[in-house]
N, C-alpha and C positions, 0 to 999 in steps of 0.2 A: 214532516218530510225534509224541509229545508235544514232543520237542525241536524238531522241524521246525515245529510250530505255534507254539512259543514264539519261535523265530527270526523267523518271519513277523510275529508280533505286534510284536516288538521293532523290526524293520525298518519296519513301518508307523508305529509311534510316532515313530521318528527322522525319517522323511520328513515326517510331519505337523508336528513341531516345526520342521524346517528350512523348510517352506513358510510357517509363521507368522512365523518370523524374517525371511524375505525380504519378506513382506507388511508387517511392521512397518517395515523399513528403507525400503521403496518407497512405501508409502501412509500411513505415520504412524499415524493413529488408526483406520484401517479395521478392524483387528482388534478394537478396542473396540466398534465399531458392531455387530458380529455376536456379541459376547460370547464370543469364542474364548479370551480370556485375561482374567483379572482385571486391572484397571488397574494394581495395584501390581506385577504381574509385568512389565509393559511399561515402567514408569518414565516414563510420559507424563503431561503435564499435561492435565487435562480441559478445555481451552479450544481456541479455534479457531486458535491459533498453529500447532498440530500439523497442521492440515488444509490450510493454505495452503502454497504452495511457497516455502520460505525456503532459499536456496541460497548457499553460499560459492563465490567465484571469485577466482582470483589471490591467494589467501591472505586475502581479506577476507570476513568474515561479517557479515550485517546485525545491527545493534544497535538495540534499541528500549526505551523506557521503560515506565512503569507504565500499566496499564489501557488497553492498545492492543487493537484488534480488527482481525483480518485474515480476510476472507471465505475460504471453502474453496478457491476457485479464483483467489484473488489470488496475484501473483507478486512476491517481494521478493528481489533478488539483489545480492550483492557489497557494495561499500563504502557501505552505507546506515547513517546514524545518525539515529534518529528519537526525538523526545521523548515526553512523557506524553500520554495521552488521544487518541492518533491513531487513525485508522481507514483501512484500505485495502479497498475494496469489490470486489464481484464483477467478475471479468475485468480488474481494474486491474493495471498492471505498474509496478513501481519497479525499474529495471534499472541498477545502478551497476557495470557490468562494465568500462567504459572510463574512467570518472572517478567522483568521489565525488558522492553525493547526501546533503544534510543537510536535515532537516525538524524544525521546532520543535514546540512543544506545541499540543494542541487543533486539529490540522490534519486535514482529511478529504480523501481522494483517492477520488472516487466512481467508480461503475461504468464500466469500459471506459477510464478515463483512463490515459495513458502518461507516465511521468516517466523521462527518459533524459538523456544528456549526450554530449559529443563527445570522442573520444580525445585526451588530453593537451592539450586546448585549452579546453574549456568545461565546468566543473562545474555542478551545479545546487544552488542554495540556496533553501529555502522556509522562511518564518518561522512565527510563531505565529498561531493563529486564521485560518488560510487555508483556503478551500474551493476545491478543484479539481473542477469539476462534470463530469458524465457525458461521456465520450469526448473530453475535452480533452487536448491534448498540451503538456507543459511540457518544454522541451529546452535544456539547457545555459545556463540563465538564472538570474536572481535574482528571487524573489518575496518582498517584504518582509511585515511583519506586517499583519494585518487587511485581507486582499485577497480578492476573489472573482474567480475565473477561470470564465467562463460555459461552458455546454455547447457542446462542439465547438470551442472556441477553441484557437488555436495560439500559443504563445509561443516564439520562436526564440532561437538562441545569443546570449549576451552582452546580451540585453535585460534591462532592470530595470523591474519593476513596483513602484512605490513604495507605501508604506503608505497604506491608505485608498482605494486605487483599485479600479475595477471594469473588467474586460475583458469586454465583452458576448459573448453567445452567438454563435459562428461567426466572431468577429473573428480576424484574423491580425496578430500583433505581429511585425514584421520584425526580423531580427537587428540588435542594437545599439540598438534603440529604447528610449527612456526614457519610461515611462508615468508621468505626473506624479501626485503624491499628491493625493487628493481629487477625481479626475476619472474620468469614464466614457469609455472608448475603444471604438469600434465600427467595423466595416467591414473591407474587404479591399483594400489594407492598412489597418490600423486607424488612425483619427484621433481626436483629442480632440473629444468631442461636447458635453459639458456637465459642470458640477460635480456631485458626489454630493450629493443633497439630504439634509436632516436625517432624513427617514424612511428613506432608503436606508442611512444610516450604521448603523442598527440591524441591517441584514442581516448584517453581518460577525459580530457576536457571536451573533446569533440562530441563524444557520446552523451555526456552529461548535458551539454548545451543543446544538442539535438532533441533530447527528450523534453527539455523545457519548451522548445519550440513546438514539438508535437502536441504537448499538453495545451498550448495556446490555441491550436486549431479547434480543440474540443470546447474550450471556454468560449470561443467566438461563435460557436454554433449552438450554444444553449439558449 
């Protein structure tokens, strides 16, 4: 009888360990949340990188620099190379499965934004101090340094948004368009509206720095 009880207990322990192993592999940090294991047993960093979906595809694994923040339900896939102090916010997707996505330093990709590319034809390159606002789509194009892409804006394949430009909320930058440095583009399709004023020039650095600060709030609470 004692042998039967021992075997049952042993089987229960093995199943429990197997369940926790599967949970670790599938959900990353969820086991930590419920204190099922000590963090040293799981060999997980106690930061939000483990909670976002960071996935390899076609032999490419996302690479990122120091002090980056990825929200719990952000998705970062494939041939992504990202610099320091970047952030990818809630429901945002950076999907480099069909071509590469390169992102510089101090760039934020806000809630619901999508960064993608076109198979074998159009990679995506995003510079430093760029803000991609909520629900924007950046697809197979080049975004140079110090650019603001407004909420819900769309930038299509082979477009180039030059340094110091602003793409207004809801604007559609058609494929191959060059958005000139120092100008605001708006409309559908987007057209050059006016120069970026002196006050607006501060928006680039202010927004980039603010999002670095926002990300620190989340780091401090993990």
